[in-house]
MOPAC internal coordinates of N, CA, C and O (Angstrom, degrees):
PM7 1SCF
backbone

  N    0.0000 0     0.00 0     0.00 0    0    0    0
  C    1.4512 1     0.00 0     0.00 0    1    0    0
  C    1.5121 1   109.74 1     0.00 0    2    1    0
  O    1.2310 1   121.23 1   -44.00 1    3    2    1
  N    1.3044 1   115.25 1   136.00 1    3    2    1
  C    1.4553 1   121.38 1  -178.75 1    5    3    2
  C    1.5216 1   109.80 1   -82.58 1    6    5    3
  O    1.2310 1   120.03 1   -50.36 1    7    6    5
  N    1.3509 1   117.55 1   129.64 1    7    6    5
  C    1.4709 1   119.15 1   179.22 1    9    7    6
  C    1.5309 1   110.98 1   -68.13 1   10    9    7
  O    1.2310 1   121.40 1   -17.19 1   11   10    9
  N    1.3067 1   114.93 1   162.81 1   11   10    9
  C    1.4644 1   121.20 1   176.55 1   13   11   10
  C    1.5343 1   108.90 1   -60.75 1   14   13   11
  O    1.2310 1   120.89 1   -37.90 1   15   14   13
  N    1.3111 1   115.90 1   142.10 1   15   14   13
  C    1.4731 1   121.29 1  -178.10 1   17   15   14
  C    1.5224 1   109.30 1   -88.01 1   18   17   15
  O    1.2310 1   120.96 1   -91.07 1   19   18   17
  N    1.3134 1   115.77 1    88.93 1   19   18   17
  C    1.4672 1   121.06 1   175.19 1   21   19   18
  C    1.5148 1   107.07 1  -125.18 1   22   21   19
  O    1.2310 1   120.99 1   -50.06 1   23   22   21
  N    1.3194 1   115.71 1   129.94 1   23   22   21
  C    1.4547 1   120.67 1  -175.28 1   25   23   22
  C    1.5337 1   109.35 1  -130.97 1   26   25   23
  O    1.2310 1   121.53 1   -36.67 1   27   26   25
  N    1.3285 1   114.67 1   143.33 1   27   26   25
  C    1.4629 1   119.81 1   174.68 1   29   27   26
  C    1.5212 1   109.33 1   -74.73 1   30   29   27
  O    1.2310 1   120.88 1   -32.94 1   31   30   29
  N    1.3261 1   115.92 1   147.06 1   31   30   29
  C    1.4582 1   121.36 1   173.56 1   33   31   30
  C    1.5268 1   106.54 1   -92.97 1   34   33   31
  O    1.2310 1   121.38 1   -52.40 1   35   34   33
  N    1.3316 1   114.96 1   127.60 1   35   34   33
  C    1.4675 1   121.58 1  -177.85 1   37   35   34
  C    1.5314 1   109.37 1  -123.67 1   38   37   35
  O    1.2310 1   121.10 1    -9.57 1   39   38   37
  N    1.3170 1   115.51 1   170.43 1   39   38   37
  C    1.4645 1   120.18 1  -177.34 1   41   39   38
  C    1.5305 1   111.68 1   -57.70 1   42   41   39
  O    1.2310 1   120.15 1   131.28 1   43   42   41
  N    1.3358 1   117.31 1   -48.72 1   43   42   41
  C    1.4601 1   121.46 1   178.35 1   45   43   42
  C    1.5222 1   108.61 1  -126.92 1   46   45   43
  O    1.2310 1   121.10 1   -72.74 1   47   46   45
  N    1.3044 1   115.50 1   107.26 1   47   46   45
  C    1.4635 1   120.47 1  -177.36 1   49   47   46
  C    1.5115 1   110.35 1  -145.68 1   50   49   47
  O    1.2310 1   121.01 1     4.07 1   51   50   49
  N    1.3290 1   115.67 1  -175.93 1   51   50   49
  C    1.4656 1   120.61 1   179.94 1   53   51   50
  C    1.5263 1   110.34 1   -68.30 1   54   53   51
  O    1.2310 1   121.32 1   -36.93 1   55   54   53
  N    1.3194 1   115.08 1   143.07 1   55   54   53
  C    1.4534 1   122.26 1   178.09 1   57   55   54
  C    1.5268 1   110.17 1   -52.45 1   58   57   55
  O    1.2310 1   120.27 1   -56.92 1   59   58   57
  N    1.3162 1   117.08 1   123.08 1   59   58   57
  C    1.4524 1   122.00 1  -173.78 1   61   59   58
  C    1.5349 1   112.56 1   -65.42 1   62   61   59
  O    1.2310 1   120.04 1   142.20 1   63   62   61
  N    1.3084 1   117.53 1   -37.80 1   63   62   61
  C    1.4637 1   120.06 1  -179.38 1   65   63   62
  C    1.5222 1   110.96 1   -64.38 1   66   65   63
  O    1.2310 1   120.51 1   137.09 1   67   66   65
  N    1.3418 1   116.63 1   -42.91 1   67   66   65
  C    1.4681 1   120.79 1  -179.76 1   69   67   66
  C    1.5242 1   111.07 1   -66.02 1   70   69   67
  O    1.2310 1   120.64 1   138.01 1   71   70   69
  N    1.3336 1   116.39 1   -41.99 1   71   70   69
  C    1.4731 1   120.36 1   179.26 1   73   71   70
  C    1.5209 1   109.77 1   -64.99 1   74   73   71
  O    1.2310 1   120.11 1   135.63 1   75   74   73
  N    1.3259 1   117.40 1   -44.37 1   75   74   73
  C    1.4664 1   120.14 1   179.82 1   77   75   74
  C    1.5276 1   111.56 1   -60.13 1   78   77   75
  O    1.2310 1   120.43 1   140.46 1   79   78   77
  N    1.3353 1   116.78 1   -39.54 1   79   78   77
  C    1.4713 1   120.35 1   178.64 1   81   79   78
  C    1.5302 1   110.23 1   -65.88 1   82   81   79
  O    1.2310 1   120.47 1   137.85 1   83   82   81
  N    1.3230 1   116.70 1   -42.15 1   83   82   81
  C    1.4627 1   120.80 1   179.78 1   85   83   82
  C    1.5187 1   110.84 1   -63.66 1   86   85   83
  O    1.2310 1   120.53 1   132.17 1   87   86   85
  N    1.3185 1   116.59 1   -47.83 1   87   86   85
  C    1.4564 1   121.44 1   179.53 1   89   87   86
  C    1.5383 1   109.81 1   -63.49 1   90   89   87
  O    1.2310 1   120.45 1   143.05 1   91   90   89
  N    1.3197 1   116.75 1   -36.95 1   91   90   89
  C    1.4524 1   121.29 1   179.87 1   93   91   90
  C    1.5209 1   112.87 1   -62.88 1   94   93   91
  O    1.2310 1   120.08 1   155.39 1   95   94   93
  N    1.3233 1   117.44 1   -24.61 1   95   94   93
  C    1.4593 1   121.11 1   178.92 1   97   95   94
  C    1.5281 1   111.93 1   -87.37 1   98   97   95
  O    1.2310 1   119.99 1   159.43 1   99   98   97
  N    1.3101 1   117.62 1   -20.57 1   99   98   97
  C    1.4626 1   121.23 1  -174.76 1  101   99   98
  C    1.5224 1   112.01 1   -75.67 1  102  101   99
  O    1.2310 1   119.49 1   130.32 1  103  102  101
  N    1.3182 1   118.58 1   -49.68 1  103  102  101
  C    1.4640 1   121.01 1  -174.11 1  105  103  102
  C    1.5304 1   111.76 1   -60.93 1  106  105  103
  O    1.2310 1   118.70 1   132.46 1  107  106  105
  N    1.3429 1   120.08 1   -47.54 1  107  106  105
  C    1.4699 1   118.64 1   177.88 1  109  107  106
  C    1.5311 1   112.21 1   -61.05 1  110  109  107
  O    1.2310 1   120.61 1   144.32 1  111  110  109
  N    1.3169 1   116.45 1   -35.68 1  111  110  109
  C    1.4714 1   119.49 1   179.36 1  113  111  110
  C    1.5228 1   110.57 1   -66.16 1  114  113  111
  O    1.2310 1   120.43 1   139.52 1  115  114  113
  N    1.3244 1   116.79 1   -40.48 1  115  114  113
  C    1.4743 1   120.22 1   178.52 1  117  115  114
  C    1.5229 1   111.55 1   -65.52 1  118  117  115
  O    1.2310 1   120.92 1   141.57 1  119  118  117
  N    1.3122 1   115.85 1   -38.43 1  119  118  117
  C    1.4670 1   120.35 1  -178.02 1  121  119  118
  C    1.5194 1   112.53 1   -78.75 1  122  121  119
  O    1.2310 1   120.23 1   167.54 1  123  122  121
  N    1.3196 1   117.16 1   -12.46 1  123  122  121
  C    1.4525 1   122.13 1  -174.31 1  125  123  122
  C    1.5213 1   111.80 1   -93.49 1  126  125  123
  O    1.2310 1   121.54 1   -29.49 1  127  126  125
  N    1.3010 1   114.67 1   150.51 1  127  126  125
  C    1.4586 1   120.15 1   170.60 1  129  127  126
  C    1.5176 1   111.06 1   -94.43 1  130  129  127
  O    1.2310 1   120.58 1  -175.54 1  131  130  129
  N    1.3298 1   116.49 1     4.46 1  131  130  129
  C    1.4594 1   122.93 1  -177.40 1  133  131  130
  C    1.5287 1   109.84 1   -78.01 1  134  133  131
  O    1.2310 1   120.76 1   -68.97 1  135  134  133
  N    1.3231 1   116.15 1   111.03 1  135  134  133
  C    1.4729 1   121.16 1  -177.67 1  137  135  134
  C    1.5142 1   111.98 1   -62.17 1  138  137  135
  O    1.2310 1   119.97 1   143.78 1  139  138  137
  N    1.3194 1   117.67 1   -36.22 1  139  138  137
  C    1.4665 1   120.87 1  -179.48 1  141  139  138
  C    1.5284 1   111.28 1   -66.89 1  142  141  139
  O    1.2310 1   120.57 1   139.18 1  143  142  141
  N    1.3181 1   116.52 1   -40.82 1  143  142  141
  C    1.4653 1   120.94 1   178.69 1  145  143  142
  C    1.5204 1   110.28 1   -64.96 1  146  145  143
  O    1.2310 1   120.63 1   137.00 1  147  146  145
  N    1.3108 1   116.41 1   -43.00 1  147  146  145
  C    1.4717 1   120.35 1   178.90 1  149  147  146
  C    1.5215 1   110.48 1   -65.37 1  150  149  147
  O    1.2310 1   120.35 1   141.99 1  151  150  149
  N    1.3233 1   116.93 1   -38.01 1  151  150  149
  C    1.4568 1   120.64 1   179.08 1  153  151  150
  C    1.5290 1   111.23 1   -65.38 1  154  153  151
  O    1.2310 1   120.17 1   137.75 1  155  154  153
  N    1.3211 1   117.27 1   -42.25 1  155  154  153
  C    1.4757 1   120.36 1   178.09 1  157  155  154
  C    1.5231 1   110.46 1   -62.05 1  158  157  155
  O    1.2310 1   120.36 1   139.42 1  159  158  157
  N    1.3233 1   116.92 1   -40.58 1  159  158  157
  C    1.4662 1   120.01 1   178.73 1  161  159  158
  C    1.5152 1   110.70 1   -65.92 1  162  161  159
  O    1.2310 1   120.27 1   138.83 1  163  162  161
  N    1.3270 1   117.09 1   -41.17 1  163  162  161
  C    1.4766 1   120.48 1   177.33 1  165  163  162
  C    1.5262 1   110.67 1   -60.84 1  166  165  163
  O    1.2310 1   120.28 1   137.44 1  167  166  165
  N    1.3147 1   117.08 1   -42.56 1  167  166  165
  C    1.4591 1   121.18 1   179.14 1  169  167  166
  C    1.5290 1   111.45 1   -63.87 1  170  169  167
  O    1.2310 1   120.37 1   137.85 1  171  170  169
  N    1.3240 1   116.90 1   -42.15 1  171  170  169
  C    1.4556 1   120.57 1   178.37 1  173  171  170
  C    1.5236 1   111.79 1   -63.76 1  174  173  171
  O    1.2310 1   120.56 1   143.26 1  175  174  173
  N    1.3219 1   116.54 1   -36.74 1  175  174  173
  C    1.4576 1   120.39 1   179.01 1  177  175  174
  C    1.5182 1   112.44 1   -76.16 1  178  177  175
  O    1.2310 1   120.02 1   156.20 1  179  178  177
  N    1.3172 1   117.56 1   -23.80 1  179  178  177
  C    1.4605 1   120.87 1  -179.18 1  181  179  178
  C    1.5233 1   111.19 1   -70.01 1  182  181  179
  O    1.2310 1   120.60 1   149.37 1  183  182  181
  N    1.3163 1   116.46 1   -30.63 1  183  182  181
  C    1.4590 1   120.73 1  -179.19 1  185  183  182
  C    1.5279 1   110.63 1  -143.02 1  186  185  183
  O    1.2310 1   120.57 1  -114.31 1  187  186  185
  N    1.3165 1   116.52 1    65.69 1  187  186  185
  C    1.4613 1   118.75 1  -177.94 1  189  187  186
  C    1.5300 1   111.65 1   -66.08 1  190  189  187
  O    1.2310 1   120.34 1   -44.22 1  191  190  189
  N    1.3003 1   116.96 1   135.78 1  191  190  189
  C    1.4631 1   122.80 1   179.31 1  193  191  190
  C    1.5243 1   108.79 1   -91.42 1  194  193  191
  O    1.2310 1   120.83 1  -104.70 1  195  194  193
  N    1.3125 1   116.02 1    75.30 1  195  194  193
  C    1.4524 1   121.34 1  -176.44 1  197  195  194
  C    1.5201 1   110.08 1  -109.30 1  198  197  195
  O    1.2310 1   120.83 1   -57.29 1  199  198  197
  N    1.3099 1   116.01 1   122.71 1  199  198  197
  C    1.4657 1   121.04 1   178.83 1  201  199  198
  C    1.5196 1   109.15 1  -107.38 1  202  201  199
  O    1.2310 1   120.93 1   -25.99 1  203  202  201
  N    1.3113 1   115.82 1   154.01 1  203  202  201
  C    1.4600 1   122.12 1   179.73 1  205  203  202
  C    1.5232 1   108.67 1   -88.40 1  206  205  203
  O    1.2310 1   121.21 1   -49.47 1  207  206  205
  N    1.3337 1   115.28 1   130.53 1  207  206  205
  C    1.4549 1   122.02 1   179.34 1  209  207  206
  C    1.5230 1   109.51 1  -133.16 1  210  209  207
  O    1.2310 1   121.23 1    -8.34 1  211  210  209
  N    1.3024 1   115.25 1   171.66 1  211  210  209
  C    1.4636 1   120.11 1   173.00 1  213  211  210
  C    1.5264 1   107.94 1   -73.07 1  214  213  211
  O    1.2310 1   120.29 1   -39.57 1  215  214  213
  N    1.3250 1   117.04 1   140.43 1  215  214  213
  C    1.4581 1   123.76 1   178.49 1  217  215  214
  C    1.5240 1   111.48 1    57.49 1  218  217  215
  O    1.2310 1   121.29 1  -128.97 1  219  218  217
  N    1.3123 1   115.14 1    51.03 1  219  218  217
  C    1.4620 1   120.72 1   178.13 1  221  219  218
  C    1.5198 1   111.00 1  -106.72 1  222  221  219
  O    1.2310 1   121.65 1     2.63 1  223  222  221
  N    1.3237 1   114.45 1  -177.37 1  223  222  221
  C    1.4704 1   120.29 1   179.35 1  225  223  222
  C    1.5248 1   110.68 1   -77.83 1  226  225  223
  O    1.2310 1   121.63 1   -35.26 1  227  226  225
  N    1.3297 1   114.48 1   144.74 1  227  226  225
  C    1.4591 1   121.76 1   179.23 1  229  227  226
  C    1.5282 1   110.23 1   -53.57 1  230  229  227
  O    1.2310 1   120.65 1   -57.47 1  231  230  229
  N    1.3137 1   116.35 1   122.53 1  231  230  229
  C    1.4684 1   121.76 1  -174.76 1  233  231  230
  C    1.5252 1   112.73 1   -64.37 1  234  233  231
  O    1.2310 1   120.07 1   140.44 1  235  234  233
  N    1.3180 1   117.48 1   -39.56 1  235  234  233
  C    1.4695 1   119.24 1  -179.99 1  237  235  234
  C    1.5299 1   111.46 1   -65.11 1  238  237  235
  O    1.2310 1   120.64 1   138.88 1  239  238  237
  N    1.3153 1   116.38 1   -41.12 1  239  238  237
  C    1.4657 1   119.81 1   179.00 1  241  239  238
  C    1.5215 1   111.09 1   -64.80 1  242  241  239
  O    1.2310 1   120.47 1   136.88 1  243  242  241
  N    1.3312 1   116.71 1   -43.12 1  243  242  241
  C    1.4586 1   120.47 1   179.91 1  245  243  242
  C    1.5228 1   110.12 1   -65.99 1  246  245  243
  O    1.2310 1   120.31 1   135.15 1  247  246  245
  N    1.3293 1   117.02 1   -44.85 1  247  246  245
  C    1.4690 1   120.17 1   179.14 1  249  247  246
  C    1.5279 1   111.22 1   -59.16 1  250  249  247
  O    1.2310 1   120.13 1   138.87 1  251  250  249
  N    1.3386 1   117.36 1   -41.13 1  251  250  249
  C    1.4619 1   121.17 1   179.05 1  253  251  250
  C    1.5349 1   109.91 1   -64.95 1  254  253  251
  O    1.2310 1   120.31 1   140.08 1  255  254  253
  N    1.3198 1   117.02 1   -39.92 1  255  254  253
  C    1.4631 1   120.33 1   178.37 1  257  255  254
  C    1.5186 1   110.67 1   -64.18 1  258  257  255
  O    1.2310 1   120.43 1   135.83 1  259  258  257
  N    1.3238 1   116.79 1   -44.17 1  259  258  257
  C    1.4726 1   120.43 1   179.57 1  261  259  258
  C    1.5222 1   110.91 1   -59.44 1  262  261  259
  O    1.2310 1   119.79 1   136.73 1  263  262  261
  N    1.3183 1   118.00 1   -43.27 1  263  262  261
  C    1.4651 1   121.08 1   177.77 1  265  263  262
  C    1.5314 1   111.26 1   -62.95 1  266  265  263
  O    1.2310 1   120.33 1   136.16 1  267  266  265
  N    1.3379 1   116.97 1   -43.84 1  267  266  265
  C    1.4631 1   120.66 1   178.72 1  269  267  266
  C    1.5156 1   111.29 1   -64.68 1  270  269  267
  O    1.2310 1   119.92 1   141.03 1  271  270  269
  N    1.3208 1   117.76 1   -38.97 1  271  270  269
  C    1.4607 1   121.41 1   179.70 1  273  271  270
  C    1.5222 1   111.01 1   -67.21 1  274  273  271
  O    1.2310 1   120.52 1   139.20 1  275  274  273
  N    1.3336 1   116.62 1   -40.80 1  275  274  273
  C    1.4691 1   120.10 1   177.09 1  277  275  274
  C    1.5252 1   109.51 1   -58.97 1  278  277  275
  O    1.2310 1   120.94 1   133.46 1  279  278  277
  N    1.3088 1   115.81 1   -46.54 1  279  278  277
  C    1.4656 1   121.22 1  -179.79 1  281  279  278
  C    1.5245 1   111.10 1   -61.31 1  282  281  279
  O    1.2310 1   120.62 1   136.20 1  283  282  281
  N    1.3213 1   116.42 1   -43.80 1  283  282  281
  C    1.4658 1   120.73 1  -179.41 1  285  283  282
  C    1.5293 1   111.06 1   -64.42 1  286  285  283
  O    1.2310 1   120.03 1   142.59 1  287  286  285
  N    1.3099 1   117.55 1   -37.41 1  287  286  285
  C    1.4698 1   120.94 1  -179.37 1  289  287  286
  C    1.5306 1   111.85 1   -72.78 1  290  289  287
  O    1.2310 1   120.58 1   158.32 1  291  290  289
  N    1.3225 1   116.50 1   -21.68 1  291  290  289
  C    1.4523 1   120.37 1   178.40 1  293  291  290
  C    1.5224 1   111.74 1   -88.75 1  294  293  291
  O    1.2310 1   120.67 1   173.06 1  295  294  293
  N    1.3196 1   116.33 1    -6.94 1  295  294  293
  C    1.4622 1   121.57 1  -177.34 1  297  295  294
  C    1.5094 1   111.82 1   -81.68 1  298  297  295
  O    1.2310 1   120.41 1    24.07 1  299  298  297
  N    1.3390 1   116.83 1  -155.93 1  299  298  297
  C    1.4699 1   122.21 1  -177.91 1  301  299  298
  C    1.5314 1   111.54 1   -54.10 1  302  301  299
  O    1.2310 1   121.01 1   -42.79 1  303  302  301
  N    1.2934 1   115.68 1   137.21 1  303  302  301
  C    1.4447 1   121.15 1  -179.18 1  305  303  302
  C    1.5198 1   113.59 1    89.53 1  306  305  303
  O    1.2310 1   121.28 1   176.69 1  307  306  305
  N    1.3467 1   115.16 1    -3.31 1  307  306  305
  C    1.4641 1   119.36 1  -178.10 1  309  307  306
  C    1.4905 1   111.66 1   -72.78 1  310  309  307
  O    1.2310 1   120.10 1   180.00 1  311  310  309

C-alpha cells in the first residue's frame, strides 16, 4: 500500500506544482484497472521532470514516494 503523499516544505526542494501533478496521476492509476493509465503513470515516475526551487517539497521525501509508487504500480494489477 502506498503511503499518503505528504511532504515537508523546505528552503530548496522540488517544485511543488510539478510534484502535486505527478502525485495526482499516481493515485487514480493505482485505483484503476486500466493498463494504459497505469503504464502512463509508470512512465511519468520513471523519469519525473522535477526541478529544485525555493520553498519546494523535501527531495528525500519525494524521492522515497516516487520509489514506493513505482513499486506499487508494478505490483498486483500491473
